[in-house]
C-alpha positions in Angstrom: 48.0 120.5 152.5 51.4 118.3 151.8 50.5 115.2 149.6 54.0 113.8 149.2 54.7 111.2 146.1 57.4 109.7 144.6 59.9 111.6 142.4 59.0 110.6 138.7 62.5 109.8 137.9 63.0 107.7 140.6 63.1 103.6 140.1 62.5 101.6 142.7 63.2 97.6 143.1 62.2 95.5 146.1 65.4 94.0 147.9 65.0 91.2 151.0 64.9 93.5 153.4 63.4 96.8 151.9 63.6 98.9 148.8 66.3 100.2 146.5 65.6 103.8 144.8 67.8 105.2 142.1 67.0 108.7 140.9 67.8 109.1 137.1 68.2 112.5 137.2 70.6 113.1 139.7 72.6 109.1 139.7 71.7 109.0 143.5 71.2 105.5 145.1 68.9 105.5 147.9 68.6 102.2 150.1 65.4 102.4 152.3 64.1 99.6 155.1 60.9 97.9 155.4 59.2 100.9 157.0 60.6 103.3 154.7 59.4 101.4 151.9 56.1 101.0 152.9 56.1 104.9 153.5 57.1 105.2 149.8 54.5 102.8 148.7 52.0 105.0 150.6 53.2 108.5 149.1 51.6 108.3 145.8 50.2 112.0 145.9 46.8 111.0 146.8 47.2 110.9 150.6 48.3 114.1 153.2 51.0 113.2 155.4 48.6 112.5 158.5 46.6 110.3 156.5 50.3 108.1 156.0 50.9 108.6 160.0 47.5 107.3 160.5 48.4 103.8 158.2 51.8 103.5 159.4 51.2 104.4 163.1 50.2 100.6 163.9 53.6 99.3 162.9 55.5 102.1 164.5 56.7 102.5 168.0 54.3 105.5 169.5 57.6 107.4 170.0 58.4 107.3 166.5 55.8 109.5 164.7 57.9 112.3 164.7 60.5 110.2 163.1 58.3 109.4 160.1 57.7 113.3 159.9 61.2 114.0 160.0 62.1 110.9 157.3 59.6 112.6 154.8 60.9 115.7 155.3 64.4 114.4 154.6 63.1 112.6 151.3 61.6 116.1 150.2 65.0 117.6 150.9 66.7 114.9 148.9 64.4 114.8 146.1 63.5 111.1 146.4 59.6 112.4 147.5 57.9 115.8 145.8 55.0 117.4 147.0 52.1 116.9 144.4 48.6 115.7 143.7 47.2 112.8 141.9 49.3 109.8 140.6 52.7 110.8 138.8 53.1 109.4 135.3 55.9 107.2 135.9 59.3 108.1 134.6 58.1 110.4 131.9 61.7 111.9 131.4 63.3 108.9 130.2 62.2 106.7 127.2 62.5 102.8 127.2 65.5 103.2 124.9 67.1 106.0 127.0 66.7 103.7 130.3 68.5 101.0 128.2 71.2 102.9 127.6 71.5 104.7 130.7 72.0 101.0 132.4 74.7 100.0 129.9 76.7 103.2 130.7 75.7 102.5 134.7 76.9 98.8 133.8 80.4 99.9 132.5 81.0 101.9 135.6 80.2 98.9 137.6 77.2 100.4 139.2 75.2 97.2 138.8 72.1 97.4 141.2 71.0 100.9 139.4 72.0 99.5 136.1 69.2 97.0 136.7 66.9 99.2 138.1 67.2 101.2 134.7 67.1 98.3 132.6 63.7 96.6 134.7 62.0 99.8 133.9 63.2 99.8 130.2 61.9 96.3 130.0 58.3 97.2 131.7 58.3 100.4 129.4 58.7 98.4 126.1 57.6 94.7 127.0 57.6 93.5 123.6 61.1 94.3 122.7 62.8 90.8 123.8 66.6 92.4 123.9 65.4 94.1 127.0 64.4 91.1 128.4 67.4 89.2 127.8 69.7 92.3 129.2 67.5 92.2 132.3 68.0 88.7 132.8 71.9 89.1 132.6 71.6 92.3 134.8 69.5 90.5 137.6 72.0 87.6 137.6 74.7 90.0 138.0 72.9 91.5 140.8 72.3 88.1 142.7 68.6 88.4 142.1 67.8 85.1 140.8 64.3 85.0 140.6 64.3 87.7 138.7 66.8 86.6 136.4 64.6 83.5 135.8 61.5 85.7 135.3 63.1 88.0 133.0 64.5 85.3 130.8 61.0 83.4 131.0 59.5 86.6 129.3 62.1 86.7 126.6 61.2 83.0 125.6 57.7 84.0 125.2 59.4 86.3 122.6 62.3 84.3 121.2 61.4 80.9 122.2 64.1 79.1 120.1 67.0 80.9 122.0 68.7 77.6 123.2 71.3 79.5 125.5 68.9 81.0 127.3 66.8 77.5 127.6 69.9 76.0 129.0 70.4 78.8 131.6 66.9 78.4 132.8 67.3 74.8 133.7 69.5 76.2 136.1 67.4 78.9 137.1 64.4 76.5 137.6 66.6 74.1 139.6 65.6 71.3 137.1 67.8 68.3 136.8 70.8 69.4 134.6 71.4 67.4 131.1 74.8 65.4 130.8 76.3 68.4 128.6 75.3 71.8 127.2 73.2 71.0 123.8 75.1 71.7 120.7 72.6 74.5 119.2 73.6 75.9 122.4 77.3 76.0 122.2 77.1 77.1 118.3 74.9 80.1 119.2 76.9 81.2 122.0 80.1 81.4 119.9 78.4 82.5 116.6 77.8 85.7 118.9 80.9 85.6 120.8 83.2 84.2 118.3 84.3 88.2 116.7 85.8 89.3 120.0 86.4 86.4 122.4 90.1 86.7 122.6 90.1 90.3 123.5 86.9 90.0 126.1 88.9 87.1 127.9 92.3 88.4 128.0 91.5 92.3 128.2 88.6 92.1 130.3 88.4 88.7 132.4 92.2 88.0 132.8 92.1 84.8 131.6 95.1 82.7 132.2 94.0 78.8 131.9 96.0 78.3 128.9 99.3 79.6 131.2 98.3 77.3 133.8 97.6 74.5 131.6 101.0 74.6 130.1 102.8 74.9 133.6 101.0 71.5 134.5 101.9 69.8 130.9 105.6 70.8 131.9 105.7 68.8 134.9 104.4 66.0 133.2 106.4 66.4 129.8 109.2 68.3 131.0 111.3 69.9 127.9 109.4 67.9 125.4 109.0 69.5 122.0 107.8 66.6 119.7 104.4 65.8 121.3 101.7 64.6 119.3 99.0 66.7 120.6 95.1 66.8 120.1 93.4 70.3 121.3 89.6 69.4 122.2 87.3 72.2 121.5 90.5 74.5 120.4 88.3 77.9 119.8 90.3 80.6 118.1 93.4 79.1 119.1 94.2 80.7 122.4 95.4 77.3 124.1 97.2 76.5 120.9 99.8 79.3 121.0 100.9 77.7 124.2 100.8 74.2 122.7 102.6 74.5 119.4 106.0 75.1 121.3 105.6 71.7 122.5 104.1 69.7 119.7 105.6 67.9 116.6 101.9 67.5 115.2 98.9 69.5 116.5 95.4 68.9 115.6 92.4 70.8 116.8 88.8 70.5 116.7 86.0 72.6 117.7 81.7 72.5 117.3 81.7 76.0 116.2 82.9 77.0 112.6 83.1 80.9 113.5 85.9 79.7 116.0 87.8 77.4 113.7 87.8 80.3 111.3 89.4 82.2 114.1 91.8 79.5 114.7 92.8 79.0 111.3 94.1 82.9 110.9 96.7 81.8 113.5 98.5 78.9 111.4 99.2 77.1 114.5 97.6 73.9 113.9 98.5 70.9 111.3 94.9 70.2 111.0 91.4 71.6 112.1 88.0 70.3 112.0 84.7 71.4 112.7 83.3 68.6 114.9 81.5 67.9 118.1 83.5 66.3 120.5 82.2 63.2 121.9 81.1 61.9 118.4 84.4 62.7 117.1 86.3 60.8 119.6 83.9 57.7 119.3 84.6 57.8 115.7 88.3 58.0 116.1 88.4 55.2 118.6 86.8 52.8 116.4 89.6 53.3 113.8 92.5 53.5 116.2 93.4 49.8 115.7 94.1 50.2 112.0 95.2 53.7 112.2 98.0 53.8 115.0 99.4 56.9 113.6 96.1 58.6 114.9 97.2 58.2 119.1 98.1 61.1 121.2 101.1 61.9 123.3 98.6 64.7 124.7 95.1 65.5 124.7 94.0 69.1 125.7 90.7 70.5 126.9 91.1 74.2 127.8 88.2 75.5 129.6 85.9 72.8 127.2 84.7 71.0 129.9 82.9 73.3 131.5 80.1 72.8 128.8 79.7 68.9 130.3 78.8 67.8 133.3 79.3 63.9 132.8 82.7 64.2 132.1 83.3 60.5 131.4 81.5 60.9 128.0 84.8 62.8 127.1 87.5 61.2 129.4 86.8 57.7 128.7 86.9 57.5 124.9 89.7 60.1 125.1 91.7 57.5 127.2 91.5 55.5 124.2 93.5 57.7 121.7 96.4 58.0 124.0 99.7 56.3 123.5 101.3 54.6 126.3 102.3 57.2 129.1 100.1 59.6 127.2 98.1 62.3 129.1 95.1 64.1 129.3 95.3 68.0 130.4 92.2 69.7 131.3 90.8 72.8 133.4 86.9 73.1 134.9 85.3 75.2 137.2 85.4 73.8 141.0 82.1 72.7 142.4 81.9 72.5 146.2 79.2 70.0 146.1 79.8 66.2 145.4 79.6 65.3 141.9 79.2 68.0 139.7 76.3 70.9 139.0 74.9 73.1 136.4 75.5 77.0 137.7 73.3 79.8 136.7 76.0 80.9 134.0 74.7 77.8 132.1 78.4 76.3 132.7 79.1 72.9 134.8 81.3 72.8 137.6 83.3 69.6 139.1 84.3 68.5 142.7 87.8 67.0 142.6 86.5 63.9 144.1 84.4 63.4 141.3 87.3 64.2 138.6 89.3 61.2 140.4 86.3 58.9 140.3 86.0 59.6 136.2 89.9 59.3 136.1 89.8 55.4 137.7 87.0 54.2 135.5 89.0 55.4 132.5 92.2 53.4 134.1 94.0 56.9 134.7 95.8 58.2 137.4 96.2 62.2 138.6 99.3 63.0 137.6 98.8 66.9 138.5 96.1 68.6 140.1 95.9 72.3 141.4 93.0 74.7 142.6 93.7 77.6 140.5 92.2 81.2 139.6 90.8 80.7 136.0 89.3 84.3 135.3 87.1 86.8 136.4 83.4 86.8 136.0 81.0 89.9 137.2 83.8 91.2 139.3 84.4 87.9 141.3 87.4 85.6 140.8 86.5 82.0 139.2 88.4 79.3 140.6 88.7 75.8 139.4 91.0 72.6 138.7 93.9 72.3 136.5 94.1 68.4 136.1 96.6 66.1 134.2 95.5 62.9 134.0 97.7 60.1 132.4 97.8 56.1 131.7 100.9 55.5 133.5 101.6 53.6 136.4 102.4 56.2 138.9 100.5 59.3 140.5 102.0 62.2 141.7 98.7 63.6 143.4 
């Protein structure tokens, strides 16, 4: 008698309304509704088709028993189900490492859901491997499976408990109250890993346009100026410096990551570069500003730097004290639809424009320029944000 079971090379994962099943052998993806998902669960090789019908019949209208048999027949034809006795050996054809490599290839091809299924099985087959769970968490996040991402990262931390970046991401995934800024250790860890391919990743893969957008905004406030004294906060590898140098008489840069500062030095754009945490550096500079008037700046720029700060006042307030009369602060942040700011599941902060205006007023600044702009791509989606220039002038163009 026919005792159908799931093919051993098929990976399944629950969705809100059923299952998704991926055959690693044929590269076919099957989407199953709730009833089909139940049938697949019952098709474990131990039950005949009549027994499955009996178990499912109570859930089906009277006239759909024939449809059940037809679906099983179609599933057998499509190699989703096979006929066999006993419970199958799970995915005997691929090892955990092979599944992980397949997940990488599928992700490169944009097949996120199937990549997630492969990575999920890889992690389950090799639960002691931290990287399998970290990759699963990222794929779950991209696939929109927030709970699965949280569970994967939590399992990862049982193996690598000191990973500051994942600890921070979990704050968002657990819906906990966010800190006012990303921890230093998290930023240092992120860019230690990211620095060697930072530029190529942003420009070639993510269509990053923030330096250009900020440069256009700065031109509106300082048209034609090439003598500005500029401070680049969170200068990174110097991508923003390439646009700022043509406007600068003096260009200074600071960044928390020593790896990123090393990359910036190679560009030979800056008059000075320093490894420093931004808020501490600003407070120190503010303390000595009265005795060193030359330390004041015409322009302070934070190009994709304030995405690591929730409370913007901890940067904007002390930075405003370092401006010359008529000076300005130009920056980018990701857009938030909710009032105030929020920590997103990516671990970055997003801000509402009304909150930005409130911070500006508290620092004695006005909004000279504000544009809502496309910033870059992320996982195939456009990231929108605010391009802002605040000044200590007596006027506002906002």
